[in-house]
C-alpha positions in Angstrom: 67.5 75.7 87.2 67.2 73.0 89.8 63.7 71.6 90.4 64.0 72.2 94.2 64.5 75.5 96.0 67.9 77.0 95.7 69.9 80.1 96.5 70.2 82.4 93.5 73.4 84.3 93.7 73.6 87.3 91.5 76.1 89.9 90.5 74.4 93.1 91.5 74.1 95.8 88.9 71.1 97.9 89.8 67.6 97.8 91.1 66.5 96.3 87.8 67.4 92.7 88.7 65.7 92.8 92.1 62.4 93.4 90.3 63.1 91.4 87.1 64.1 88.3 89.0 60.6 88.2 90.5 59.3 87.5 87.0 62.2 85.3 85.7 62.5 82.8 88.6 60.3 80.8 91.0 59.1 82.9 93.9 62.2 84.5 95.4 62.8 86.3 98.6 65.6 88.9 98.1 68.1 89.7 100.9 67.9 93.4 101.3 69.3 95.9 103.8 66.7 96.8 106.5 67.0 100.5 105.8 65.2 100.1 102.5 62.0 99.2 104.4 62.0 102.7 105.9 62.2 104.6 102.5 58.8 106.3 101.8 56.8 104.4 99.2 59.7 102.1 98.3 59.6 100.6 101.7 56.0 99.6 101.2 57.0 98.1 97.8 59.9 96.2 99.3 57.7 94.7 102.0 55.5 93.3 99.2 58.5 91.4 97.9 58.6 89.3 101.0 62.2 90.1 101.6 64.8 88.9 104.0 65.6 92.2 105.6 68.8 92.4 107.6 70.7 95.0 109.6 74.0 95.0 107.8 75.7 96.8 110.6 75.0 93.9 113.0 77.9 91.8 111.8 77.5 88.1 112.7 73.9 88.8 113.9 73.1 89.8 110.3 74.2 86.3 109.2 72.0 84.7 111.8 69.1 86.9 110.5 69.6 85.7 107.0 69.7 82.1 108.0 66.6 82.3 110.3 64.6 84.3 107.8 65.8 82.2 104.9 64.5 79.0 106.6 61.2 80.7 107.1 61.0 81.8 103.5 61.9 78.3 102.3 59.1 76.9 104.4 56.8 79.3 102.6 58.0 78.1 99.2 60.4 80.9 98.4 63.9 80.6 96.9 66.5 83.0 98.4 68.1 85.7 96.2 71.4 87.0 97.4 73.8 89.7 96.2 77.0 88.6 97.9 79.0 91.8 97.2 76.5 93.8 99.3 76.5 96.8 96.9 76.5 97.1 93.1 79.4 98.6 91.2 78.7 101.3 88.6 81.2 99.8 86.2 80.2 96.2 86.5 83.4 94.9 88.2 82.9 91.8 90.3 83.8 92.8 93.9 85.0 90.2 96.5 82.1 88.1 97.8 81.5 88.2 101.5 81.8 85.0 103.5 78.2 85.2 104.5 77.2 83.5 101.2 79.2 80.4 102.3 77.5 80.3 105.7 74.1 80.7 104.1 74.7 77.9 101.6 75.9 75.6 104.4 73.2 76.5 106.9 70.3 76.3 104.4 71.8 73.2 102.8 70.8 74.4 99.3 72.4 74.4 95.9 73.7 77.8 94.8 72.9 79.0 91.3 75.5 81.5 90.2 74.2 84.2 87.9 75.8 87.1 86.1 74.1 90.2 84.6 75.8 92.2 81.9 74.9 95.4 80.1 73.1 97.1 82.9 75.3 99.7 84.5 74.3 102.9 86.2 76.5 105.9 85.7 76.7 109.0 87.9 76.5 112.1 85.9 76.0 115.5 87.4 74.8 113.8 90.7 72.1 112.0 88.8 71.9 108.3 88.0 71.3 107.7 84.3 70.8 104.2 82.9 72.6 103.6 79.7 70.4 102.0 77.0 71.3 98.5 75.8 70.6 94.8 76.1 70.7 93.0 79.4 72.2 89.6 79.4 71.5 87.2 82.2 73.7 84.1 82.3 73.1 81.2 84.7 75.8 78.9 85.8 75.4 75.3 86.9 74.0 74.9 90.4 76.7 74.1 93.0 76.1 72.2 96.3 78.8 72.2 99.0 79.6 69.5 101.5 78.8 70.5 105.1 82.4 70.7 106.2 83.5 73.2 103.5 85.1 76.4 104.7 82.6 79.3 104.1 85.4 81.6 102.9 86.3 78.9 100.3 82.7 78.8 99.2 82.6 82.5 98.7 85.9 82.4 96.6 84.6 79.5 94.4 81.3 81.3 93.8 83.0 84.6 93.0 85.2 82.8 90.4 82.1 81.1 88.9 80.4 84.4 88.5 83.6 86.0 87.0 83.8 83.0 84.5 80.2 83.6 83.5 81.2 87.0 82.2 84.3 85.8 80.5 82.8 83.5 77.9 79.5 82.3 76.5 78.1 79.5 78.6 76.1 76.6 77.1 73.4 74.5 78.7 74.7 73.1 82.0 74.3 69.6 83.3 73.0 68.5 86.6 73.9 70.1 90.0 77.7 70.3 90.2 79.3 69.2 93.5 82.2 71.1 94.9 
């Protein structure tokens, strides 16, 4: 983990990591969809997380919301937690990362710490979500910092490949921030 604030980029598996990361990492502000703040009881709990709440239907405006709120959270001492796929997959497949992660990394000028979670899948059975018991493995990759002229779509592709690689093999202790 870098000593300075960073963007934690996680492969989304379930609600588990949103809560667990609050304990595992420095103070983080998760990027969540605004609708979650309207859910009875859970909306109150999400507000307590000091999230970056965005309107995902707003397109480019949503990216501006992430950057503006991300800068505010950084000023308050928070790191930014992002799930670049937007949704989790019940079978753990890595879905294509959205370009917004590239824009966020460039605009906030922060290193990105790729992270992969394995062993925590939710299955739909008879219209109910049932968590399968097992061990959860959280693997961190080396922090990556991108030059200001990097194409945001290229950043998303590089980070997606880094997350995929974290699941393909065991990773050992990583060195200092890696430059793209």
